[in-house]
N, C-alpha and C positions, 0 to 999 in steps of 0.2 A: 642410538635414537634418543633424543632429548624428550623429557616429559613436557607436555604443553602446559601453559599457565592459563589458557582460555580454551573454551569449547571451540570446535571446528567452525569456521566462518559460515558454512551452509547451515549448520545446526543452529547457530545464532540467528540467522535470517529466518529460519523456519520457526524458531521460538518466538520472535517478535511479531511475525505475521500471525502466528497462532494466537498470541496474547491479544492483539488488536481485534482479530475476528471473533475470538472467544468472548471478549467483553461486549463487542457489538451484538452478538447473538444472545448473550445473556440479558443485556438491557432490552433488546427488542422483545425477547420472550417475557420478561418481567412486565414491560408495558402492555403487551398483548393480553397477558393474564388479567389485566385490570380493565380491559375493554369488553364490551358486550359481544358475545359470539355472533358470527355471521355478518358483522358490520364492517364498513370501510373506515379507516385504513387497516383494521385488524387483519382482514383476509390477506391483503397485499403484503403486509409486514410479516405475516406468518410464512408466506412463500420465501421471503428473504431470510427469515430466521432458519427455515429448513434448508435452504441452499447454503447458508453459511455452515450449518451443521454437517452437511455432506462434504463441503470443502475442508472443514476441520478434520473430518474422519480421514480423508485422503492425506491431509498434512500430517496427521498422527501416524499413519503407515509409513510415509516418507521419513518422518522424524525418527521412528524406531529403527528403520533401515540405516539411516546416516549415523545414528548413535551407536549402533552395533558394529559399524564399519570404521569408526574413528576412535581415537583415544581421548578419554576425558581427563581434564586436569585433576590433580588430587584435591581432596577436600582440604580446606584451610586447616593448618595445624592447631589453631585456636578453638576449633570445634570440639566441645566435649561430647561424651557418648549420647547424652540426651538430645543435644542439638542435631547430631548426625542422624539419630533415629527419627526425630521430628521431620527433618528435611526429607529423608528417604520416604517416610510415610506420606508426606504431603505431595511429593513428586509422583509416587505410585498412584495416589488417589487422582491426581490430575490426569495422568495417563489413562487410567481406567475410565474416567469420566469422558475423555476425548473419544473413546471407543464405544462406551455404553450409551451415552446420551443420543447420538445419531441413530443407533439401532432401535432404541425404545421409541424415539420419535417416528422412525419409519414404520415400526410395528403399529403404532397408534394411527398414523395417517393412512397407511396402506389398508389396514383392516377396517378403519372407520369411514372410509370413503372420502377422505380429505384430499386436497390438492397435493400432488407430488411433483410440481414443476421445479426444474433447476434453473433459476434466474431467467425464467421465461424463454429458455432455449429448447428444452425438451422435458418430457415427463417420465419419471421412473415407472417401471412396471409395478403393478399391485400384486405382490406374491401372496398376500393374506386377505384379499378382497372379501368383505362380508363376514369375516370371522370375528364375532363380537367378543369372544374370550381373549383373543389376541389383542384386539383393540383396547379392551379394558386393562389388560395387563400392561400394555405399552403406555397407556395414559397414566396409570397409577405409578409405574416405575419412573416415567419421565417427570411427572409432577413431584414425586418425592426427591428424586435426584436433583431437581432444580435447587432445593434448599441445601443439599450437600454441596452443590456447585458454589452457592453463595458463601458458604462456610469455608470451603477449601480455598477458593480464589482470595477471599478476604485474609485468610491466614497466610497465604503465599505473599500477597502484597505487603501485609504487616511485617512479615519476616524480612522482606527485602528492605523496607523502610527501617527496621530495627538494625540491620547490618549497615546500612548507609548512614543513618542519623545518630545511632547510639554507639554501636561498635566501631564505626568508622573504619571497617576493614575492606578488603578488595573483593568481597563475595560477588557483587553485582558486576564488577569488571570481567569476571569469567564468562558472562553471558552477554555483556553489552556489545552492540554492533561495533565492528572495527572501523576506525576512521580511514578514510581514503588516503592514499599516499600521493597527493598532489602538490 
């Protein structure tokens, strides 16, 4: 069995879909945080933000399953121990965020009585309806983690740019979508 030089094609597709949806959710959340509560388009955009969060949660589960069932390419030989550690910590932080942010958002919305619609198709059940302690915990955690998201995503993008523009190595090609064979 040969060692792959890139990640599995399905994993790469999930990665880029996650990246696009994650940045959309992040920007919508940031914009909504600047708007007056209860106003339009804030309410409607928050429904999209929450729907993207649920979609990202599902993609994160799928991503972990695909990652566990496929072989990853080895880390580039030029990575020193600090770069390896920083990359692993950043990736673990991103995975944790993909799981924790939707959960805290659900806690906040479910307990706080806010909309739980999924892209105007259906509504999620309110498992914590009226529980103000859970609403407060979810709101606090989600708000704090938003700043962690900004930091971790910025570091991830900065590291990618560093590999592409400064190191000029093939780190990005390991996750870049494959070209079609036409």
